N, C-alpha and C positions, 0 to 999 in steps of 0.2 A: 128924210132917211127912211128906208123901208125896213121891214122886219128882217129881211134876209141880210141886210147890212148889219143889223144888230147882232145877228147870230154869227156873222163872220168876225165881228170884233171880239166876241167871246172866245172864239177859237184862237184868235191871235194872242189874246191875253194868256191863254193856257200855254201857248208856245213860248211866251216870254218867261213865265214861271219855270218852265222846264229848263231854259237856258241859264237861269241864275243859280250859282252854286249854293249849297245849304250852309257852308262854313267859310270863314275868311281864308283867302289863299295869298301867300307871300312867297315869292321866289318859287312858285310852283308847288308849294307845300300847303296843304289844307290844314288849318289849325283847328283840329278837332279837340274836344274836351280832354282827351287823353294826351295829345301832343302839348296842349297848353299846360296840363298838370306837370308833365315832364319838364317843360321849360321853367315853370315856377320852382320846381325842386332843384333844378340845376342852378338857377339864380340864387336860391336860398343857400345852397352849399357854397357857392362862390362868395356870397356875403359872409357866411360863417368863417370861411377860410381867411377872408380879408380881415375880419375882426380878430381872429387868432393871431395872424401874422403881424398886424399893426397895433393891436391893443393888448392882447393877453400875453404874448411872448415878451415884449419889453417889460411889462409889469412883473412877469415871472422871473425874468433875469434880474430885475431890481430886487425882488424879494430874495432870490438866492444870494445876491451880493450882501444884502443886509443881514441875512442869516449867517453868512460866513464871517461878517464883521462882528456880529454878536458872539459867535463861537470864539473868535480870536480874543475879544475883550474879556469873555468869561474865563478863557485860559490864562490870560494875564492876571486876572483877579485871583484865580486859584493858585497861580505860581507865587503871587505876593503873599497870600495866606500861608502857603507852604514855607516861604522864606521867613515869615514872621515866626512860625513854629520852630524852624531851624535855628533862628537867632535866639529864641528863648531856650532851646535845648543847648546851644553852644554856651550861653550865659550860665546855665545850670551846671554844665560840665566844667566850665572855668571855675565856678565857685567851689565845686567838689575838688578840683585839682589844687586850688589854693589851700583848701582845708587839709588835704592829704599832704601837701608840701609842709604845712605848719606841723602836722603830726610827725612827719619824717624828720624834720629839722630838730624837733624836740628830743629825738633819740640821741643826737650828737651833743658833744660838749660845747661849751662856750668859755669865754674868758672868766666869767663868774664861777662856773663849776670847776674850771681848772684851778682857780685860786683856792677853792675849798676842798680839792681832791685829797690833800695830805690829811686834813681833819677827818674826812669821810673814811679814808683807808685806815687810819689809826682807830677810828670808832669801830670799824668792822673787826679789826684784829682784837681789840679789847673785849668785844662782845663774845669772843670765844672762850673767855675766862670766867663766864658767869657761873658755871658749875664745876670749876676746877678746884680740887682740894688744896689746902694750904701748902702741902708738901708735894703737889703735882707740878708738872711742867706748865708754865704759863706762856701763852702766846704773846709775842712782842714784834713790833715793827722796828727792825734794826737799821734799815736803810731806805731812804727816799731821796734820790738824787736825779734831777733833770739832766738828760744827756746834752741837750742844747738849750740855749736861752730863748730862742724864738722857734715857733712851729715851722715845719718845712712842708711845702706843697708836695703832694703825692703825684709823681709823674713817671714812676719806674714800672708801672703795671703790676706791682706786688698785690694789689687788691682788685685787679681786673682793669681792663682798658676803659671800661665805662666810667669809672670814677677818677681816672687820671685827669689832673688839672681842675678838679672840682672839690677835692677834700685836702685838708692838711692834717698833719699829725705832730703831736708832741710826745717824745719818748722819755720815759722815766725809768731809771734803774732802781729796783726795789728788792728788799730782802726781809723775810719774816722768819721767825722761829716758833715752833710749837709741835705738838704731836701730829701724827698723820691725820687723825680725825679733825683736829683744829685747822690744820693747813688746808685740807679738802674743803671744809666749810667756808674758810676765808676766801679761797679762790672762787668758789661757787657764788658767794655773796658779791665779790668784785664784778663778776659777769652780770649780776642783776642790778648793778648800779644804773641810775638813770642815764648818765652819759655813756655813749657807746665806747667800750674799752676793749682792747685786744691784749691778751697775755701771750708773750712769746719767750723763747729761750728759757723754758722752765727747767731748773736744775735743783735737785735736792740731795743733801748729804746728811749723814748722821751727826747730830750735834755732840761735841765732846762733853764728857761729864764735868760738872763744875767742881773745881778744887775747893777744899775747905781747910781753914786754919785749925790748929789743934784746939783753940779756944771756942770755935764755932759750935754751938750746941743745937743748931737748927736740925730738925729731923731730916733723915735721908729722903731723897726724892723717891716717890713711889709711882707706880703706874707706867704707862707707855713711855718710851724714851722720846726725847725731842729731836727734831730734824730742822736743819737750816734750809730754807728754800729761797732761791734767787730767781728773778724773772724780769723781763723787760715789759713795762706797761706802756702801751701806745694809746694815746688819747686822740680820737678823731673829731675834727671840727670842720664845718663847711666853710668854703672860701666865699668871700664877697664877690660881686660881679667884677670889681676892679682887680681883685687878686686872681680871679679866674682868667681874665685877659692877660695879666702878667705871666701867669703860669703857662698859658698857651704859647705866648711869645718865647718863653724860656725853653719849652719843649721843642718848638720849631727850630730854635737856634741850636739845641743839643742834638737834634736828629741828624744822622749822617746824610750828606748830600749825595744824590744819585748822579 
């Protein structure tokens, strides 16, 4: 090989280097560092989107479902706590209602207080004579007569519709004598008796002067004149549950049919 041939080979090598591209080419696109960087970024975004759609979203939805379940269970717990508080409140109100019922029932008469009413009334009348002078008018219980042998249920609305069929009354015809002040004190004390009593049909008349025999040396009466007072005393008593049912049936039977 001659020197000229060597020089020609060097020229051919330069021509080969000029024909070879500086970057990889695919589908006519030269993959320069910039293009490669863009492709890598796109692939990264696609991978991130794939992870979000296939991994994060199901996990987020599961988290939301569990959170909703926790909220629902917490609401049930709070409701049960509230129900427990309401039950305690209802029990307390029930106890108060029972206590109030006992207090209210204690205001009414019963069989025992009805049996001792004559003694109680006579004691009230005699108490008005504590400061009465010997020759003054002395208070007396002149009459105490039950109108009926058995108490009768109240169904006529005379005490209000709310108590119809829940109470019964025993009526007693009574008469007392005494001065106006004594009578006023006796009536006031009757209203203060423990059993609930109603005084009706109150009537007063001047008491006639007592006749005296010629041999009676008792000093003449002095002070205010005496008056006779008659009234109807109604004793109120609660009905038992059985008696309430019977009174309701009687009221329904007595009511006019439409």
